[in-house]
C-alpha positions as CSV (number, residue, x, y, z in Angstrom):
1,M,0.0,0.0,0.0
2,S,1.1,3.6,-0.6
3,I,-0.2,7.0,0.3
4,F,-1.8,9.1,-2.4
5,K,-2.0,12.8,-1.6
6,I,-4.3,15.0,-3.8
7,A,-5.3,18.6,-3.5
8,T,-7.6,21.1,-5.3
9,Y,-7.1,24.9,-5.6
10,N,-9.0,27.5,-7.6
11,V,-6.0,29.7,-8.4
12,N,-7.9,32.6,-10.0
13,S,-5.2,33.2,-12.6
14,I,-2.3,30.7,-12.4
15,R,0.4,33.2,-13.6
16,S,-0.7,35.6,-10.8
17,R,-0.5,32.8,-8.2
18,L,2.8,31.1,-8.9
19,H,4.4,32.8,-5.9
20,I,1.9,30.7,-3.8
21,I,1.6,27.5,-5.9
22,I,5.2,26.6,-6.4
23,P,6.3,27.0,-2.7
24,W,3.1,25.2,-1.6
25,L,4.0,22.2,-3.9
26,E,7.6,22.2,-2.6
27,K,6.4,22.2,1.0
28,N,3.5,19.8,0.8
29,H,4.7,17.5,-2.0
30,P,1.3,16.2,-3.1
31,D,1.1,13.4,-5.8
32,V,-1.5,15.5,-7.6
33,L,-2.6,19.1,-7.5
34,C,-5.8,20.0,-9.5
35,M,-6.2,23.7,-10.4
36,Q,-9.2,25.7,-11.8
37,E,-9.6,29.2,-13.3
38,T,-6.1,29.2,-14.7
39,K,-7.1,32.0,-17.0
40,V,-4.4,31.5,-19.6
41,D,-4.2,30.1,-23.1
42,D,-2.3,26.9,-23.5
43,A,0.7,28.6,-25.3
44,R,1.4,30.7,-22.3
45,F,0.9,28.2,-19.5
46,P,3.9,28.2,-17.1
47,V,5.1,24.7,-17.8
48,A,8.7,25.4,-16.9
49,E,8.0,26.6,-13.4
50,F,6.2,23.3,-12.6
51,A,8.9,21.2,-14.2
52,A,11.5,23.0,-12.1
53,A,9.5,22.0,-9.0
54,G,9.5,18.4,-10.1
55,Y,5.9,18.3,-11.6
56,H,4.5,17.1,-14.8
57,V,1.5,19.3,-15.8
58,V,-1.5,18.8,-18.2
59,F,-3.9,21.6,-18.9
60,K,-6.6,23.1,-21.1
61,G,-7.3,26.8,-20.9
62,E,-8.4,30.0,-22.6
63,K,-7.4,33.6,-22.3
64,Q,-8.8,35.4,-19.2
65,Y,-11.5,32.8,-18.4
66,N,-11.9,29.3,-17.1
67,G,-9.0,26.9,-17.5
68,V,-8.2,23.6,-15.7
69,A,-4.8,21.9,-15.0
70,I,-3.4,18.9,-13.2
71,A,0.1,18.9,-11.8
72,S,1.5,15.5,-10.8
73,L,4.7,13.9,-9.7
74,K,4.1,11.0,-12.2
75,K,3.0,11.5,-15.7
76,P,-0.6,10.4,-16.1
77,D,-1.4,7.2,-18.0
78,N,-4.3,8.9,-19.8
79,V,-5.6,12.5,-20.3
80,L,-9.0,13.6,-21.6
81,C,-10.6,17.1,-21.8
82,G,-14.2,18.1,-22.0
83,M,-17.5,16.2,-21.8
84,A,-17.2,14.4,-25.1
85,D,-21.0,14.8,-25.8
86,D,-23.2,16.9,-28.1
87,G,-23.1,20.0,-25.9
88,P,-20.4,22.7,-25.7
89,A,-16.9,21.2,-25.6
90,D,-16.2,22.7,-22.2
91,E,-12.6,21.5,-22.4
92,A,-11.5,24.4,-20.3
93,R,-13.9,23.3,-17.5
94,L,-13.1,19.6,-17.2
95,I,-10.0,17.5,-17.4
96,R,-9.5,13.9,-16.5
97,A,-6.2,12.1,-15.8
98,D,-5.7,8.5,-14.8
99,F,-3.0,7.5,-12.4
100,S,-2.3,3.8,-11.9
101,G,-5.9,2.9,-12.0
102,V,-7.2,6.0,-10.2
103,S,-9.3,8.3,-12.3
104,V,-9.1,12.0,-11.3
105,I,-11.8,14.3,-12.7
106,N,-10.9,18.0,-12.2
107,A,-13.9,20.2,-12.7
108,Y,-14.6,23.9,-12.7
109,V,-18.4,24.0,-12.6
110,P,-20.1,27.1,-14.0
111,Q,-21.0,29.6,-11.4
112,G,-24.4,30.5,-12.8
113,R,-24.4,34.3,-12.4
114,D,-28.1,34.7,-11.5
115,R,-31.0,32.4,-11.0
116,D,-32.9,34.2,-13.8
117,A,-30.0,34.0,-16.2
118,L,-29.3,31.6,-19.0
119,Q,-26.0,30.8,-17.3
120,F,-27.9,29.3,-14.4
121,I,-29.8,27.0,-16.7
122,Y,-26.4,26.1,-18.2
123,K,-25.1,25.3,-14.7
124,I,-27.9,22.9,-14.0
125,E,-27.5,21.2,-17.4
126,W,-23.8,20.9,-16.8
127,F,-24.3,18.8,-13.7
128,K,-26.7,16.5,-15.8
129,R,-24.1,16.3,-18.5
130,L,-21.4,15.3,-16.0
131,K,-23.5,12.5,-14.6
132,H,-24.1,11.2,-18.2
133,Y,-20.3,11.4,-18.7
134,L,-19.7,9.3,-15.6
135,T,-22.3,6.8,-16.7
136,R,-20.7,6.4,-20.2
137,F,-17.0,6.3,-19.3
138,L,-16.6,5.1,-15.7
139,T,-18.2,2.9,-13.1
140,P,-18.7,3.6,-9.3
141,D,-17.1,0.3,-8.3
142,K,-13.7,1.7,-9.5
143,P,-11.5,4.3,-7.8
144,V,-12.7,7.7,-9.1
145,I,-12.1,11.1,-7.6
146,W,-14.2,14.1,-8.6
147,L,-12.9,17.4,-7.3
148,G,-12.5,21.0,-8.0
149,D,-14.4,24.3,-7.7
150,L,-17.9,22.8,-7.9
151,N,-19.7,26.1,-7.1
152,V,-22.1,24.5,-4.7
153,A,-22.3,24.8,-0.9
154,P,-24.3,21.7,-0.1
155,E,-25.5,22.4,3.4
156,N,-26.3,25.2,5.8
157,I,-23.1,24.7,7.6
158,D,-21.2,25.3,4.4
159,V,-21.8,29.0,4.3
160,H,-21.3,31.7,7.0
161,D,-24.8,33.1,6.8
162,S,-27.3,30.5,5.5
163,K,-30.4,32.7,6.0
164,R,-29.1,35.7,4.1
165,L,-27.3,33.7,1.4
166,L,-30.2,31.3,0.6
167,G,-31.1,31.7,-3.1
168,H,-27.6,32.5,-4.3
169,V,-26.7,30.5,-7.4
170,C,-24.3,28.4,-5.3
171,F,-26.7,27.9,-2.4
172,T,-30.1,27.1,-3.7
173,P,-32.4,24.0,-3.9
174,E,-32.1,23.7,-7.7
175,V,-28.3,23.4,-7.4
176,W,-28.4,21.1,-4.4
177,E,-30.6,18.7,-6.3
178,A,-28.4,18.8,-9.4
179,Y,-25.2,18.3,-7.4
180,N,-26.7,15.5,-5.3
181,D,-27.9,13.7,-8.4
182,V,-24.3,13.6,-9.6
183,K,-23.1,12.5,-6.1
184,S,-25.7,9.7,-6.2
185,W,-23.8,8.1,-9.0
186,G,-21.5,6.8,-6.3
187,F,-19.5,9.6,-4.6
188,E,-18.9,10.5,-1.0
189,D,-17.8,13.9,0.2
190,I,-14.4,13.1,1.7
191,F,-14.2,16.3,3.8
192,R,-17.6,15.5,5.4
193,R,-16.5,11.9,6.0
194,H,-13.7,13.2,8.3
195,H,-15.5,16.4,9.6
196,P,-19.2,15.4,9.9
197,G,-21.4,18.3,11.0
198,E,-18.4,20.7,11.5
199,A,-19.4,24.3,10.7
200,G,-17.1,27.2,9.9
201,Q,-14.9,25.3,7.5
202,Y,-14.7,27.2,4.2
203,T,-12.6,27.2,1.0
204,F,-13.8,30.5,-0.6
205,F,-13.7,34.0,0.8
206,D,-15.1,36.8,-1.3
207,Y,-12.6,39.6,-2.2
208,R,-15.4,42.1,-1.9
209,V,-16.0,41.4,1.8
210,P,-13.3,43.2,3.9
211,R,-11.0,40.7,5.6
212,S,-13.4,37.9,4.8
213,A,-10.8,35.2,5.4
214,E,-9.6,36.6,8.8
215,R,-13.3,37.0,9.9
216,G,-14.3,33.5,8.8
217,L,-16.9,34.8,6.3
218,G,-16.6,32.1,3.8
219,W,-18.2,29.3,1.7
220,R,-17.3,25.6,1.2
221,V,-17.6,25.3,-2.6
222,D,-14.5,23.4,-3.4
223,H,-14.7,19.7,-2.8
224,I,-13.0,16.3,-3.1
225,L,-15.4,13.4,-3.6
226,A,-14.5,9.8,-4.1
227,T,-16.2,6.5,-4.9
228,A,-16.7,4.0,-2.1
229,T,-13.6,1.9,-2.8
230,L,-11.4,5.0,-2.2
231,A,-13.5,6.8,0.4
232,K,-13.0,3.8,2.7
233,Q,-9.3,4.2,2.3
234,S,-9.2,7.9,2.9
235,L,-7.0,8.9,5.8
236,N,-7.8,12.6,6.2
237,C,-9.1,15.7,4.4
238,R,-8.4,19.2,5.4
239,I,-8.5,22.9,4.4
240,D,-5.2,24.7,4.3
241,M,-5.9,28.4,5.0
242,H,-2.3,29.6,4.5
243,P,-2.5,30.2,0.8
244,R,-5.6,32.5,1.3
245,L,-3.7,34.5,3.9
246,M,-0.7,35.2,1.8
247,E,0.0,38.4,-0.2
248,K,-2.0,38.7,-3.4
249,P,-3.9,35.5,-2.8
250,S,-6.7,33.8,-4.8
251,D,-10.2,34.2,-3.3
252,H,-10.1,30.4,-2.8
253,T,-7.7,28.3,-0.7
254,V,-6.4,24.7,-0.9
255,L,-8.4,21.6,0.0
256,M,-6.3,18.4,0.3
257,A,-6.9,14.7,1.1
258,E,-4.9,11.5,1.6
259,F,-5.8,8.0,0.5
260,K,-4.2,4.6,1.1
261,I,-4.1,2.8,-2.2
262,R,-2.7,-0.4,-3.5
263,K,0.6,-0.2,-5.5
264,P,0.2,-1.1,-9.1
């Protein structure tokens, strides 16, 4: 058996966050770091900086918006981008990499903008498309990890003010239903497995709220979920607040988990 350490981080512009990402990798040494909102076209992705830190990196991005990437100590066995269906390609929102039998799906789920907007309908459909993707290409009896900025706070304890925030596009019944439908495919929330019922644990702190991170005014919208075969082998899952408290941070911080897996 070996320990597999994986983390997710919405970097909100990867080139603006290298001063945080590279030292974090060197200190924590995860097997895999999944990143969202890289906001850079592929030609300008900072491959060299990751290579210097000892990481292989695969990515799909676009200028100024979206973008997903997976940095790993070992080169993945297989890499796929997008939903591979009849809808929008969404290659800059979903990237999958396989590592010695473990499938890692890194997703940046659409935020939704407003409940009356077309973007919100698109968000709900995106969850449906993801479940269809899972059904076509994977099975829940295999080791699968779905993680990233999923833009949903699933429970009241996942936001700092559930009464005031109810109805927000990331905290509303329609999104809970869509998210839970994907989860029902065979996923377990690894953070909640290790921290059941624990409030005040957040991964996102809005820039627009003064000192939101220091005051604990956050949301838990970044998640690591795993199928049963992996969930049972999870050792821990925790939020690392240090990246959010550094100079020029992302509005998100790092969520990480460890699993005990069989060596190939």
